[in-house]
N, C-alpha and C positions, 0 to 999 in steps of 0.2 A: 809785894812783888812775887814772892814765892807762890802765893795762892793764885795769882793771875797766871803764872807759868804753868801751874798744875792744871788749871782749867783749859788753857790753850792746848797742852799735851793731850788731855782727855778728849777734846773736840777733834784734834788731829787724828787720834787713834780711831775714834768713832767714824770719821769720814773714810779713813783707810779700810776699816773693816767692812764698810758697805760699798766699797768700790766694785765695779763689775769685773769679774775675772776674765782674763785674756789667755788664750792658748799660747804656749811657749813653743816656737818653732825649733826643730832640732838642729844640731850642728851638721856640717856636710858629711860627717862620718856616720850619720844615721840616715838610712834610706828605706824606702818602700814600706812606709807605715800603713797598715790596713786593719780595719775591724772586719771580722767575718762571723756570720751566723747563718743559720738555716734559711732565714728570710733575707739575708744580705750576702750572698755568695761572692759578689764582686768587690766587697770591702769599701763601699762608699760611705757616705755620712751615716754613722751608726744610730738608727732609731729602732730600739728593741722593745719587744713585748715583755711585760713584767714576768719574770721567771725564765725567759729565754736564755740559753747558754751562748756565749760568744768568745771569740779569740781576738786578742790584740797581737799582731805580728810585726816584726821590723827586723832590719839587718844592721849590724854594726861593722862598718868597713874598716876593720883594724886586724892586725895579724895575731893578736892575743884574744883571750875570751873574757872580757870584763864582766863583772857582776852588776846586775841591775835590780832595782827594787821598785815597788809600785805602791801608791796610795790612791784611795777613792774618796771623793768629797761630793756632798749634795748641795744643790744651789736652787735659788728661787727662779721664777720665770725670767727675770731681768739679769740673771747671772750674778746676783749678789748672794753672799753666803746665807744659807737657811739656818734656822735656829736649831735644827735637829742635831742631836749628838750622834756619834757613829753607831752606837748600838741600836738607835731607832731606824736606821736605813740599811745597815749592813749586817748580814749573818756571818759570824766568824770574825776574823781579823785581817787587816791589810798590813802594809809596810813589811812585806815579805819578799824574799829573793825570787826572781824568775829562774826556775830550775830547768825549764825545757829549752834547750838551745843545741844547735848542731853547726858544725863547720862546713863551709862550702866545699864542694867536691869537683875536681877537674875544671877549675875556672882560673882565668888569668887574674881576676880581682879576688883577693882573699877576703872573706867576710864570715861572720857568724850570724845564723838566723835564730831569732828568739820568738817564742810563742808563749804568751800568757793566756791561760784558759780560765774562764769564770763560768761556773763554780769550779773550785779546786779544794784540796784538803784543808787549806787555811781559810779561804774565802768561799763560803758556801752559796753566796748570792746576795741579791738586793731585795729589800723588804717593801719599798714603796716606789711609786713612779715619780717622774720629775726630771730635772736637769742634773747631770753628773759630770765630774771632771776626773779623769784618770791621769796621774802624773808619774813619770819614770825618773828614778834617781840613780846615780852611780854610787859606788861603794864609799865615796867620801861625803855623800849627803847632798851633792849638787844636783839640782833638777836639770834633767837632759831635755825632756820635752813633755808636753801635756796635750791631751785631746778631749774635747767635749763629746758627750753622747747623751742620748735621751731615752727614757724608759716610759712606756705608756700602758694604759689599761683601756680595754674596749667597753667603755660605759656609755658613750654616745658615738654617733656615726656622722662625720662631716662629709656631705656630698659636695664634689667639686666640679665646676664647669669653667672652661677657658673661653673667653670671648675677646673679640677685637675691641680696641679702646672705644669708649663712648665719647671720648673727647675728640672732636674733629681735627684738632691740631696735631694729635699723635696717632690717629687711626692707622697710618701706614707703618708705624714702627713699634707699637706697643701692644701687649697682651694683658688682659684684665682677669683676675681670679674671682669668680662668684662662689659663695659658699652657702649651703644650707645644712644646719646641724640638727639632726633628728634627735628626739629625746630632751628637747629644751624644757619640757614641763618638769623635769627632775631637778632643774637648776634654780637655785634662789637668786633673784636679782642679777640676772646675767650681765647687765652692763657694768656692774661693779665687781662681780666675782669671776668673769671670764676674760681671758686674754688669748689671742690667737696669733700664731706664728706661721707665716707662709715662706716657703724656701723654694727657690728656683735652682734646678740642677745640683742639688746637694751642697750649695754654697751658703754657708751661714754668714759670710761677710756681706752679702747683698740681700739677706732675708728682710722681709717686712715684719715689723714688730708692733706690739701694742694695738692690735686691731680688735675693735669691739663690735658685737653684732649691732646692726642698725635697728632692727625691730623684730618682733615675734609674731608669727602667724600659726595659730594652733599650737602644736608642740615643736615647732621648728624655729630656730634662730636664723635670721636672714641677713646676708652680707651682699649688698648690691652697690658698691662704691664705684664712683667714676674714676678717680685718680688714686685713692688711697691704697687700693690693692692691685695697682698696675705695675708691670715690670716692662723695661725695655725688651723687645723680642730677641735681640742679639742675632747671631747667625750660627749656622751649623759649625761645629768644631772641626778644625783641621786634625789630621791623624797621621801616625806612622807606625810601622811594625818592625821590630827587631828580633823576632823569634828565631831567625837564623842569622847569626853574627857574621858568617862567612860570605853572604851574598846580599845584594841590595834587594829590598822587598818594598811594600807599599810605603810611599812617601820618602824612601831613602834613595839618594842619587848614586852614591858610591861608598865603598868601605875601605878603610886603611887599618893595617895592623901595626901598632907601636908597642908599648908596654901592655896595653889592652886594645881591643878593637874600637875604632872610631867610625861612627855612622854619620855621614854628611847628608842632611835632608835636602830636598829640593828647595830652592829659594822661593820664599813666599812674597806676596805683594798685598797691598791694601784691597779690600773687598767692599769698602764703604759705598763707593759710587757704582759698583757693578750690580746688575740685576740679581735678585735672589735665585739661587739654584739649590734644589733639595739635594742633600748629600747625607746618606745615613751615618749617624754617629752614635756614641754612647754617652752623650751629654757631659763631656768633661772627665769621665772616669778613665781608669787604666786597668789593665789585666795582665798579670805576670804569666808568661808562657814561653816555652822554648822547644824547639824541635830536637828529637832524638834524645830526650831526657825522660827519666822515670819520675823524678821529683824536682820540679822547677824551684821549689822553696830553697834548695841548697845546690842545685845543678845549673840553674840559669845564671849566666855571667852578667857582668856590668859592662856597658859600652859607653864611650864618651860620645854624646849626641851633639852635633853641631847644628845650631839654628841660624838662619839668615833671612833677613826681611828687607826688601826693597822699599825704602821709605825716606822721605826728605828728613834731614837733620832738624830736630826740634831744638830751638834756641831760646825758648821761653821758660826753661827750668823743668819742663815735663820729662818724664822717664817712661821707657817702654819695657814691659816684662813679658816673659813666657808664662802662661797662666793655665792652670788646670788642677785636677784633684790629685795629681801625682805628688804634690807637696801641700795638699790641703788649701789650695788657692792662696798660698802665701806670696808676699812680695818681698823677696830677700835679695841681698846683694848678688848672690850667685846666679839668680835667674833674671837679673836685669840685663838688658841688651845695651851694648855700647856701639856708638857710631864709628865705623871704620872709613876714614876719608879716602883711603886708597880704593876700596871697592865701592864706596858710596852706599854702604848697606849698614843696617844694624845687625850685630852678630853676638852670639854668646855660645857657650858650650858647658855641659855638666854631665855627670854620670847618672845613668838610669838603667835599671835591671831590665833584662830581655822581656819583651812583651808587646802589647798593643796599647797605644797611648793617644788620647785626645788632648788637644791644646789649642790656645788662641793667643793673640797678641793684644795686650791692653795698655792703656795710657794712664799714668798717674800725674796729675798736674802738680805745679810747683806748690800749691796749697794743700796738697794731699788728697784731692778728689779722684776717685776711680772712674774711668770712662771705658767701659768694656766695648763700646761700639764705634769708637773713633777710627779704628783700623778695620775691624771686622764688619761694621755696619749693623743696623737694627732693622729687622723685617718682621712684620706681623705674622708671616707664614712659617717662621722657624719652629721646628719641633723641640720643645723643652719639657723637662719633667718638673712637676710641682708637687710639693708635700705640704700638708696642713696639719698642725698640731693644735689641740684645744687644751688650754691650761685652765684649771679651776681651783680657786681657794674659797671655800664656803665661809660664810660670815663667822668670824671667830676662829677660822682655820689657822694652823701654825706654818703651813708650807703649801707650795703650789704643786698640785697633782697634774699629770697629763692624762685626761680622761677620754681622749679620742684622737685617732690618727687615720689619715687616708692620703692617697697619692693618685695622680693621673698624669696624662700627657696632653700636650696641646695638638696632637695629631688631628683631632676632630674639632678644631677651633671653629667657632661660629660667630655670627654677628649678634 
């Protein structure tokens, strides 16, 4: 009996160790998490070149100055733990305190702004490409939040072109990503050693994974799928601006001052059945900025932003969320909208730092399926960003490298 129990525990631990890692979303007291680098000034999904310096920044909306610590881990293509020990992928040490922080200045909402820079005196940098997870802990050792990031090398070049769907059933609503990877002659057995990741608008939650090249022509790996690399086109993001908290700006209907400023956005409605209209956006991202400040990192204030959506009450167990990169496309209780029977609208409100924000409304069904287009609609004309990462593990290799990266927009989509 004891022997069987030991086998069961061993198998359980084995399954646990190979589980895919998930990002931990922060509590409501942690806001405005961004990765910034020379190639990524807006702080969107961090895809960094090997050796590139970067900053992780966030705000703690508390009156004191808590201590935070960080760890860095390396993962395989499928986000299972890699076999590399820390000294094989990290120069220096982690599990160090974040020492760079400043208190907010002249703001109604008190907060401390933290900045972790890599490399630093303790952590000199990363040695290998691949998937990484950075986790932030408090002084008691409790994990506060974690974020994925990717590090690549330029060993091959993926060319990307965006096409309308080849499937006549979805030609009006879908965009297809075609890929040609130059330098395929350097790769052994690509159908076994290559994995490809395609990301729309920096959203890992909807990324297409496990894509293999279909065939090889000369030194190029060719991807020409009909449905496997197709994304719903979506619609342009809605947006608002709060860089001046004292007056209504783009997307803001009116302002009220209570303990902090309250920004009430214009009431939105469903766009699913409306004709497509081009409206320039930044594809879900956000940008911290404030008028009459020298340093928005600590001088930009937080406002309570009120969202309202004219939409019939969903009675099938589905939920509606305010969606965007401002919280890493998370579906949390605080950004879930609740139906108000008095106004006959869905409503919610939460704090956001002054700036320019993209957002949209999405539906999650009772069985947990995400539908980005139910309220916004899906249109083949929509301008979206696409990123392609090429992962490679040579025969006998111990970990998955990222050997190529490229990105494009569907601005010049073709048939």
